[in-house]
N, C-alpha and C positions, 0 to 999 in steps of 0.2 A: 469603209474599213470594217472588216468582219473580225472582231477580236474574240478568240476562244474564251469560254466562260472562266476557266482557271486564270488566264492572263488578265481578264477584266477584273476579277476579284483582287489579284495582286496589285493592279493599278489603283483600284479604289483604296486599298489599304495604305499605299505609299503616297497617294495624293491627298489623303484625308488630313484636315487641319489638326487633328489630334496626334498625328505622327510627330515624335519628339525631334524637331529639326532646329529649334532655337529661333525661328524667324519672327516670333512675337515681339522681339526687342527692336525691330527695325521697320520703318515705314517707307523706305525707299524714296525719301524726299517728300512724301505727302504731308507730314507734319510741318516741315519747313515751308512748303509752298502754301499751305492753308494759313499758317500763322503770319506769313509775310505778305498777305494779300494787299494790305494797305500800301506796300512799297513796290510790289511786283505786278500788281493788277488783280482783278477779280478772280477768285478761285471757284472753279466748278468741278465737282468730283468726276462727273461723267467725262468731261473733256480731258481731265488729268489722266484718267484711265485710258482713254483712247490714245492720247499722246504717248503714254508709256508702252502700249501695245505696238503702235505703228512705228515709233521712232527710237525705241530702245530694245524692247523684247524681240520684235520681228527680225531685226537686222543685226543684233548683237547677242543677246542671251540665247535666243533660239538657235542661231548659227553655231555658237560655242557648244551648246548641248548636242546638236546634230553631229558636229565634227568629233566630239568626244565619244559619242555613241558609236560612230563608225570606226573609231580606233580600236574598239573591241579589246580593251584591257591592256593595250600597249602603254605601260605606265610612263616610260620616258617621253614618248611622243605626246601623251596626254599632258604631262608636266610642261612641255614646250608650249602647247596650246594655252595652258593655264597662265604662263608668263605673258603670252600675247594678250589675254584678257586683262591682265594687270596693267600692261603698257597702254592699252586702248581706253581704260577707264580713268578719266582725267581728274575727277573729284575724289579727294581722299575719303570723305564720308561714305560715298557709294562703294569705293574699293574696299574699305574696311568692313562695311556691312555684308558685302558679297563674300568676302573671305570668312567672316565669322559664321555666316549662315551655312556656307559650304563645310566648314570644319565641324559645326554642330551636327549636320546631316551625316557626315562621314563618321563621326564618333558614335552616333546612334547605330549606324550599320556595323561598325566594328563590334559593338556590344552584342548585336544580333548575329554576328558571325558571317556577315555577307562577304563573299570572296572578293579580295582585292582591296577592301576597306582599310585593313591594318597596314598593308604595304604602301598604299598611297598616303596614308596619314604619316608614315615614317618619312616619306619624301618631303612632306610639308615641314616636319620637325627639323630636317636638315637644311631647309631653305631651297631645295631643288624644285618645289612646287608651291603654289600659293593657296590652292584650295577654293577657288571661286565657285560659287553655287552652281552655275549652269554647267560647268565642267564636271563637277562632282555628280550632278544629276545624270549627265550622259554616261559617265563611267558606271555608276551603281545600277541604274535602271537597265543598262545593257546586260550587266551581270545577272540581273533578275529575269533575263530572257524576255524583257518587254521590247517590242519592236519600235522602230524609229518613230512612226506616226503616233503611237501610244505615248511614248516618252515626251514628244513635243506637245501633245495635248495636255499631258500632266503638268509640264512646265508652265504652259500658258495659263492653265486654270489656277495653279498655285499662286502665280504672280498676281492675278486679279483678285483671287480670294483673300490673299494677305493684305492687299490694299484696302479691300472692303472692310476687313476686320480692324485694320488700323483706323479707318475713317469712323467706324462705330465707336471705338475706344476714345477717339478724340472728340466725339460729339458732333462731327461734321454732318453725318447722316444717321438715320435710325436703322434698326435691323431689317425691316421690311424694304426700305429704300436700298439697303446694301444688296439684298437678294435680287431686287429689280435691276440694279446696276450690273451685277454679275451676269444676269440673263441677257442684258443688252450687249455685254462685252463678248459673249461666246461666239456669235457670228464673226466678229472682228478677229478673234483668235483663229477660227477656222479658216478664214480667208487668208490671213497672214501665213498660216502654216502651209498653205498650198504652194507658196513660192519656192522654187528649187534652190537647193544649197549645194554648191560645189565642194569637193573635198578640201580645197584650199580657199574657200570663200572668206573674204576679209570681214572683219568685225566693224560695224558702223553704228553710231547712235547720234542723235541730235535732239537733246532735251535741255537747251541752254538755261531756260528760266528755272527749271528744277535743279540743275547743277548749281546755279547761283544761289538759290534758296538754301541748298544743303551746305554750301560754303559759309553763308551767313549764319545758318542755324548752328554750325559748329562753335561759334563764339557765344552762343546763348547759354546761360547757366540754368534756365528753367525749361525743361522739355520732358516729354514722356518717353520718346523713342530716341535711339542713338543716332538715327539719321532721318 
């Protein structure tokens, strides 16, 4: 993939952890899985990340991002995809986190004046769209003229980086271990990204222990993250 310098710089800006997307409040099930290790089995961060890449991101979030990107700003069709993501995400904690992250990202882009952000946020306000993160990423990054491969790479990197940040905040690993874990995850993201995606590719995910942990975590009064 030969990305022009201007596009590479835009990608770096929008994939950066300092971009105001609101994702810091959500651990995507990592806190729940690590805190319930005594009930659900030994927790290993590297294995958790691998499972999230292979069994959730690769066949669900990545697919939603790609399909949204290909819809090229057709907001009604993107909203239909958004509702498909809602229906295919079975655990409320993960649904809520994805919607809140998507809305936070959309709000930041609306304030930046990104084309389409205000219009899609209006659809969310009326209940016509849900605002799931992967769908919003595909919509916005296409608007920024980032190609599909770049958008997918950004989505995969952000997912792993956010998990690493959450793990450091929880004290599961240290900062150097987090960077090592991200480095080990990059080839997995690259390999998963190579799988073809049809325009009507179904969304699939299978992370049952994580989903059980998130459901149990929802009843806990003491937690750092919302999921």
